[in-house]
MISEDO-569872 format. One record per atom (N, C-alpha, C): residue number from 1; residue in one letter; x, y, z. Coordinates in Angstrom, 2 decimals, padded with zeros to 5 digits. Each point is the difference from the previous one (the first is absolute). Layout:
# residues N
<NUM 'A' <X Y Z>>
...
//
This chain:
# residues 117
<1 'K' <146.71 -060.64 -089.38>>
<1 'K' <000.89 000.11 001.14>>
<1 'K' <-000.65 -000.93 001.07>>
<2 'N' <000.70 -000.84 000.57>>
<2 'N' <-000.61 -001.08 000.89>>
<2 'N' <000.61 000.37 001.56>>
<3 'V' <-000.68 001.08 000.57>>
<3 'V' <000.13 000.26 001.28>>
<3 'V' <-001.17 -000.16 000.88>>
<4 'G' <000.28 -000.18 001.45>>
<4 'G' <-001.02 -000.27 000.84>>
<4 'G' <-001.00 001.15 000.17>>
<5 'I' <-001.03 -000.31 000.76>>
<5 'I' <-000.90 000.92 000.37>>
<5 'I' <000.62 001.14 001.02>>
<6 'P' <000.90 -000.44 001.01>>
<6 'P' <000.59 001.09 000.93>>
<6 'P' <000.77 000.81 -000.77>>
<7 'L' <000.93 -000.44 -001.06>>
<7 'L' <000.78 000.84 -000.85>>
<7 'L' <-000.89 000.96 -000.85>>
<8 'K' <-001.01 -000.46 -000.65>>
<8 'K' <-000.68 000.86 -000.58>>
<8 'K' <-000.83 001.14 000.78>>
<9 'L' <-000.15 -000.41 001.26>>
<9 'L' <-000.69 001.15 000.75>>
<9 'L' <001.08 000.86 000.52>>
<10 'I' <001.18 -000.29 000.05>>
<10 'I' <001.17 000.88 000.47>>
<10 'I' <000.24 000.92 -001.22>>
<11 'H' <-000.02 -000.43 -001.29>>
<11 'H' <000.06 000.65 -001.12>>
<11 'H' <-000.98 001.16 -000.18>>
<12 'Q' <-001.25 -000.50 000.39>>
<12 'Q' <-001.26 000.95 -000.03>>
<12 'Q' <000.05 000.95 001.13>>
<13 'A' <000.78 -000.12 001.16>>
<13 'A' <000.05 000.76 001.01>>
<13 'A' <001.15 001.35 -000.22>>
<14 'E' <000.51 -000.02 -001.16>>
<14 'E' <000.95 001.01 -000.33>>
<14 'E' <-000.88 001.34 -000.10>>
<15 'K' <000.81 001.23 000.51>>
<15 'K' <-000.59 001.17 000.02>>
<15 'K' <-000.77 000.18 001.37>>
<16 'H' <-000.27 -001.05 000.63>>
<16 'H' <-000.79 -000.02 001.39>>
<16 'H' <000.86 000.03 001.11>>
<17 'Q' <-000.50 000.48 001.13>>
<17 'Q' <000.72 -000.03 001.39>>
<17 'Q' <000.03 -001.46 000.48>>
<18 'I' <001.07 -000.50 000.41>>
<18 'I' <000.05 -001.51 000.43>>
<18 'I' <001.05 000.06 001.26>>
<19 'S' <-000.26 -001.05 000.72>>
<19 'S' <000.85 -000.14 001.16>>
<19 'S' <000.77 -001.24 -000.17>>
<20 'V' <001.33 -000.12 000.40>>
<20 'V' <000.89 -001.08 -000.34>>
<20 'V' <000.52 -000.38 001.48>>
<21 'K' <-000.12 -001.27 000.48>>
<21 'K' <000.84 -000.42 001.09>>
<21 'K' <001.10 -000.94 -000.47>>
<22 'L' <001.27 000.54 000.53>>
<22 'L' <000.97 -000.77 -000.34>>
<22 'L' <000.68 -001.02 001.02>>
<23 'K' <000.77 -000.90 -000.26>>
<23 'K' <000.52 -000.96 000.73>>
<23 'K' <000.66 000.54 001.28>>
<24 'D' <000.55 001.05 -000.25>>
<24 'D' <000.80 000.70 001.19>>
<24 'D' <-000.81 000.72 000.93>>
<25 'G' <-001.16 000.05 -000.27>>
<25 'G' <-001.06 000.50 001.02>>
<25 'G' <-000.53 001.54 -000.48>>
<26 'K' <000.69 000.58 -001.16>>
<26 'K' <-000.38 001.39 -000.32>>
<26 'K' <-001.34 -000.18 -000.76>>
<27 'L' <-000.70 001.08 000.26>>
<27 'L' <-001.33 000.30 -000.83>>
<27 'L' <000.12 001.09 -000.83>>
<28 'L' <-000.20 -000.09 -001.29>>
<28 'L' <000.16 001.01 -000.98>>
<28 'L' <-001.32 000.24 -000.55>>
<29 'I' <-000.32 001.28 000.13>>
<29 'I' <-001.30 000.71 -000.62>>
<29 'I' <000.29 000.96 -001.08>>
<30 'G' <-000.45 -000.28 -001.15>>
<30 'G' <000.20 000.93 -001.10>>
<30 'G' <-000.61 -000.36 -001.34>>
<31 'E' <000.21 000.69 -001.02>>
<31 'E' <-000.93 -000.31 -001.26>>
<31 'E' <001.03 -000.80 -000.74>>
<32 'L' <-000.71 -000.99 -000.64>>
<32 'L' <000.76 -001.03 -000.71>>
<32 'L' <000.17 000.36 -001.56>>
<33 'M' <001.35 000.38 -000.17>>
<33 'M' <000.31 000.41 -001.40>>
<33 'M' <-000.04 -001.00 -000.97>>
<34 'N' <000.68 -000.96 000.39>>
<34 'N' <000.25 -001.16 -000.88>>
<34 'N' <000.18 -001.48 000.56>>
<35 'S' <-000.32 -000.95 -000.65>>
<35 'S' <000.01 -001.23 000.59>>
<35 'S' <000.55 -000.97 -001.01>>
<36 'E' <000.69 -001.16 000.40>>
<36 'E' <000.54 -000.81 -000.89>>
<36 'E' <-000.41 -001.51 000.34>>
<37 'D' <000.13 -000.75 -001.08>>
<37 'D' <-000.66 -001.46 000.15>>
<37 'D' <000.64 -000.68 001.27>>
<38 'N' <001.21 000.43 000.42>>
<38 'N' <000.75 -000.76 001.14>>
<38 'N' <-000.25 000.84 001.26>>
<39 'W' <-001.12 000.85 -000.06>>
<39 'W' <-000.38 000.78 001.09>>
<39 'W' <000.67 001.02 000.54>>
<40 'N' <001.12 000.43 -000.81>>
<40 'N' <000.70 001.16 000.32>>
<40 'N' <-000.72 001.09 -000.14>>
<41 'L' <-000.09 000.89 000.88>>
<41 'L' <-000.87 001.28 000.10>>
<41 'L' <000.83 001.30 000.12>>
<42 'C' <-000.64 000.96 -000.74>>
<42 'C' <000.62 001.45 000.12>>
<42 'C' <-001.25 000.73 000.62>>
<43 'L' <000.36 000.62 001.05>>
<43 'L' <-000.98 000.93 000.64>>
<43 'L' <000.60 001.48 000.04>>
<44 'K' <-000.89 001.04 000.03>>
<44 'K' <000.21 001.29 000.18>>
<44 'K' <-000.73 000.67 001.09>>
<45 'K' <000.57 001.05 000.49>>
<45 'K' <-000.51 000.61 001.03>>
<45 'K' <-000.26 -000.94 001.20>>
<46 'V' <001.01 -000.47 000.55>>
<46 'V' <-000.03 -001.29 000.87>>
<46 'V' <000.11 000.50 001.55>>
<47 'I' <-000.86 -000.58 000.80>>
<47 'I' <000.18 000.14 001.46>>
<47 'I' <000.55 -001.16 000.53>>
<48 'I' <001.17 -000.10 000.50>>
<48 'I' <000.58 -001.24 000.57>>
<48 'I' <-000.18 000.06 001.48>>
<49 'K' <-000.74 -001.12 000.59>>
<49 'K' <-000.25 -000.12 001.44>>
<49 'K' <000.93 -001.20 000.39>>
<50 'E' <000.77 000.07 000.98>>
<50 'E' <000.89 -001.09 000.49>>
<50 'E' <-000.54 -000.42 001.36>>
<51 'K' <000.61 -001.08 000.42>>
<51 'K' <-000.43 -000.82 001.19>>
<51 'K' <-000.04 000.88 001.15>>
<52 'E' <000.99 000.81 000.26>>
<52 'E' <000.22 001.02 001.22>>
<52 'E' <-001.06 001.05 -000.28>>
<53 'N' <-000.91 000.14 -000.62>>
<53 'N' <-000.94 001.09 -000.29>>
<53 'N' <000.67 001.20 -000.42>>
<54 'K' <001.20 -000.22 -000.64>>
<54 'K' <000.64 001.02 -000.82>>
<54 'K' <-000.67 000.11 -001.54>>
<55 'S' <-000.27 001.23 -000.52>>
<55 'S' <-000.25 000.07 -001.20>>
<55 'S' <000.63 001.02 -000.99>>
<56 'S' <000.19 -000.20 -001.09>>
<56 'S' <000.67 000.83 -000.74>>
<56 'S' <-000.51 000.02 -001.52>>
<57 'K' <000.21 001.01 -000.84>>
<57 'K' <-000.44 000.05 -001.22>>
<57 'K' <001.04 -000.07 -001.03>>
<58 'S' <-000.54 -000.47 -001.16>>
<58 'S' <000.87 -000.19 -001.21>>
<58 'S' <-000.82 000.34 -001.28>>
<59 'M' <000.73 000.65 -000.87>>
<59 'M' <-000.70 000.31 -001.28>>
<59 'M' <-000.27 -001.21 -000.81>>
<60 'L' <001.14 -001.02 -000.29>>
<60 'L' <-000.06 -001.09 -000.58>>
<60 'L' <000.54 -001.10 000.76>>
<61 'Y' <-000.79 -001.13 -000.05>>
<61 'Y' <000.41 -001.14 000.67>>
<61 'Y' <000.04 -001.22 -000.88>>
<62 'F' <001.01 -000.90 -000.12>>
<62 'F' <-000.18 -001.09 -000.82>>
<62 'F' <000.13 -001.27 000.99>>
<63 'V' <-001.04 -000.94 -000.11>>
<63 'V' <-000.16 -001.18 000.71>>
<63 'V' <000.18 -001.22 -000.76>>
<64 'R' <000.98 -000.77 000.45>>
<64 'R' <000.24 -001.39 -000.71>>
<64 'R' <-001.02 -000.86 000.44>>
<65 'G' <-000.57 -000.79 -000.86>>
<65 'G' <-001.11 -000.78 000.11>>
<65 'G' <000.24 -001.02 000.98>>
<66 'N' <001.07 -000.53 000.33>>
<66 'N' <000.26 -001.21 000.96>>
<66 'N' <000.00 000.55 001.41>>
<67 'Q' <000.12 001.47 000.00>>
<67 'Q' <000.00 000.53 001.48>>
<67 'Q' <-001.51 000.31 000.59>>
<68 'I' <-000.90 -000.23 -000.80>>
<68 'I' <-001.65 000.32 000.39>>
<68 'I' <-000.34 -001.10 000.76>>
<69 'T' <-000.71 000.36 001.04>>
<69 'T' <-000.73 -000.82 000.82>>
<69 'T' <-001.54 -000.06 -000.62>>
<70 'F' <-000.52 001.29 -000.03>>
<70 'F' <-001.48 -000.02 -000.54>>
<70 'F' <-000.10 001.53 -000.39>>
<71 'I' <-001.12 000.25 -000.86>>
<71 'I' <-000.33 001.18 -000.49>>
<71 'I' <-001.50 000.21 000.28>>
<72 'I' <-000.34 001.29 000.21>>
<72 'I' <-001.37 000.34 000.28>>
<72 'I' <-000.23 000.98 -001.30>>
<73 'I' <-000.97 -000.43 -000.69>>
<73 'I' <-000.56 000.91 -001.12>>
<73 'I' <-001.22 000.64 000.22>>
<74 'P' <-000.37 001.12 -000.72>>
<74 'P' <-001.29 000.51 000.26>>
<74 'P' <-001.12 -000.80 -000.25>>
<75 'E' <-001.12 000.35 000.86>>
<75 'E' <-001.21 -000.79 -000.14>>
<75 'E' <-000.73 000.18 -001.22>>
<76 'I' <000.17 001.14 -000.63>>
<76 'I' <-000.63 000.26 -001.35>>
<76 'I' <000.28 -001.02 -001.13>>
<77 'L' <001.13 -000.73 000.24>>
<77 'L' <000.37 -000.97 -000.86>>
<77 'L' <-000.93 -001.28 -000.06>>
<78 'K' <-000.49 -000.15 001.01>>
<78 'K' <-001.06 -001.24 000.06>>
<78 'K' <-001.08 000.24 -001.07>>
<79 'Y' <-000.16 001.13 -000.56>>
<79 'Y' <-000.87 000.23 -001.25>>
<79 'Y' <000.79 -000.21 -001.35>>
<80 'S' <001.16 -000.43 000.18>>
<80 'S' <000.88 -000.27 -001.21>>
<80 'S' <-000.67 -000.79 -000.92>>
<81 'P' <000.12 000.09 -001.49>>
<81 'P' <-000.45 -000.84 -001.10>>
<81 'P' <000.53 -001.50 000.37>>
<82 'L' <001.22 -000.09 000.48>>
<82 'L' <000.39 -001.23 000.35>>
<82 'L' <-000.77 -000.94 000.93>>
<83 'F' <-000.57 000.57 000.93>>
<83 'F' <-000.89 -000.56 000.82>>
<83 'F' <-001.31 -000.17 -000.71>>
<84 'Y' <-000.58 000.68 -000.69>>
<84 'Y' <-001.31 -000.09 -000.77>>
<84 'Y' <000.27 -001.39 -001.07>>
<85 'E' <001.16 -000.19 -000.53>>
<85 'E' <000.05 -001.19 -000.68>>
<85 'E' <000.04 -001.29 000.92>>
<86 'L' <000.60 000.01 001.06>>
<86 'L' <000.06 -000.94 000.96>>
<86 'L' <-001.46 -000.39 000.41>>
<87 'R' <-000.73 001.01 000.41>>
<87 'R' <-001.35 -000.24 000.44>>
<87 'R' <-000.72 -000.80 -001.13>>
<88 'L' <000.22 000.41 -001.33>>
<88 'L' <-000.82 -000.67 -000.97>>
<88 'L' <000.43 -001.34 -000.29>>
<89 'K' <001.28 -000.33 000.32>>
<89 'K' <000.41 -001.49 -000.08>>
<89 'K' <-000.57 -000.61 001.23>>
<90 'M' <-000.08 000.46 001.04>>
<90 'M' <-000.50 -000.72 001.25>>
<90 'M' <-001.40 -000.12 -000.07>>
<91 'T' <-000.89 000.87 -000.59>>
<91 'T' <-001.25 -000.22 -000.37>>
<91 'T' <-000.55 -001.36 -000.76>>
<92 'K' <001.15 -000.20 -000.85>>
<92 'K' <-000.32 -001.32 -000.78>>
<92 'K' <000.37 -001.06 001.01>>
<93 'N' <-000.59 -001.19 -000.27>>
<93 'N' <000.29 -001.18 000.88>>
<93 'N' <001.18 -000.76 -000.52>>
<94 'I' <000.93 000.56 -000.36>>
<94 'I' <001.19 -000.82 -000.36>>
<94 'I' <000.77 -000.33 001.23>>
<95 'P' <000.42 -001.28 000.12>>
<95 'P' <000.80 -000.19 001.33>>
<95 'P' <001.22 000.61 000.02>>
<96 'S' <000.28 000.57 001.22>>
<96 'S' <001.14 000.79 000.18>>
<96 'S' <001.11 -000.97 000.35>>
<97 'G' <001.27 000.39 -000.04>>
<97 'G' <001.18 -000.74 000.32>>
<97 'G' <000.54 -000.73 -001.16>>
<98 'L' <-000.52 000.08 -001.22>>
<98 'L' <000.53 -000.48 -001.14>>
<98 'L' <001.12 000.72 -000.58>>
<99 'G' <-000.07 001.31 000.28>>
<99 'G' <001.29 000.74 -000.67>>
<99 'G' <000.01 000.10 -001.45>>
<100 'I' <-001.31 -000.28 -000.51>>
<100 'I' <000.11 -000.03 -001.70>>
<100 'I' <-001.24 000.88 -000.49>>
<101 'V' <-000.69 000.57 000.88>>
<101 'V' <-001.18 000.59 -000.47>>
<101 'V' <000.36 001.31 -000.78>>
<102 'G' <-000.63 000.15 -001.10>>
<102 'G' <000.20 001.21 -000.69>>
<102 'G' <001.05 -000.11 -000.96>>
<103 'R' <000.70 -001.05 -000.06>>
<103 'R' <001.18 -000.08 -000.92>>
<103 'R' <-000.36 -000.77 -001.24>>
<104 'S' <000.64 000.06 -001.08>>
<104 'S' <-000.45 -000.62 -001.18>>
<104 'S' <000.76 -001.21 -000.20>>
<105 'G' <-000.22 -000.66 -001.13>>
<105 'G' <000.70 -001.31 -000.39>>
<105 'G' <-000.46 -001.05 000.46>>
<106 'A' <000.91 -001.05 000.56>>
<106 'A' <-000.51 -001.18 000.59>>
<106 'A' <-000.73 000.17 001.33>>
<107 'A' <000.34 000.96 000.96>>
<107 'A' <-000.73 000.26 001.23>>
<107 'A' <-001.47 000.23 -000.37>>
<108 'N' <-000.27 000.93 -001.04>>
<108 'N' <-001.22 000.21 -000.44>>
<108 'N' <-001.00 -001.05 -000.43>>
<109 'S' <000.74 -000.81 -000.80>>
<109 'S' <-000.70 -001.20 -000.61>>
<109 'S' <-000.26 -001.14 001.16>>
<110 'I' <000.80 000.04 001.00>>
<110 'I' <-000.32 -000.94 001.21>>
<110 'I' <-001.34 000.49 000.56>>
<111 'I' <000.01 001.45 000.34>>
<111 'I' <-001.26 000.22 000.63>>
<111 'I' <-001.25 -000.24 -000.97>>
<112 'K' <000.12 000.44 -001.12>>
<112 'K' <-001.25 -000.21 -000.90>>
<112 'K' <-000.36 -001.55 -000.19>>
<113 'S' <001.08 -000.88 000.15>>
<113 'S' <-000.24 -001.31 -000.40>>
<113 'S' <-000.61 -000.71 001.33>>
<114 'T' <000.12 000.60 001.12>>
<114 'T' <-000.62 -000.49 001.15>>
<114 'T' <-001.38 000.63 000.48>>
<115 'Q' <-000.32 000.90 -000.97>>
<115 'Q' <-001.36 000.70 000.15>>
<115 'Q' <-000.27 000.76 001.27>>
<116 'W' <001.12 000.44 000.60>>
<116 'W' <-000.12 000.77 001.20>>
<116 'W' <-000.79 001.49 -000.42>>
<117 'K' <-000.79 000.42 000.92>>
<117 'K' <-000.73 001.29 -000.51>>
<117 'K' <000.31 000.98 001.10>>
//
């Protein structure tokens, strides 16, 4: 599956308490039950805080991915294996920005042929 780092991180945040800011100004705080590749989220035990300092509660809340402004995830996820793999790649002196590091086939042979270490 070829998905980006932010999406992998969202998938790893499932079953954790997250905060989601929506385009209409609402702030949702709840447990992430499910996430999809298009950033649709399903939260449970949600506290909904609106612009006017009103708050309400909901047992389930479905968020459409295109309505999300930003997501706050738990700090514990900075120790995720995902970031461990990234740190390993960063310690090697492979130039960044190529977009081909870690892939096989032609991209891998380009890296080998140029003798980058």
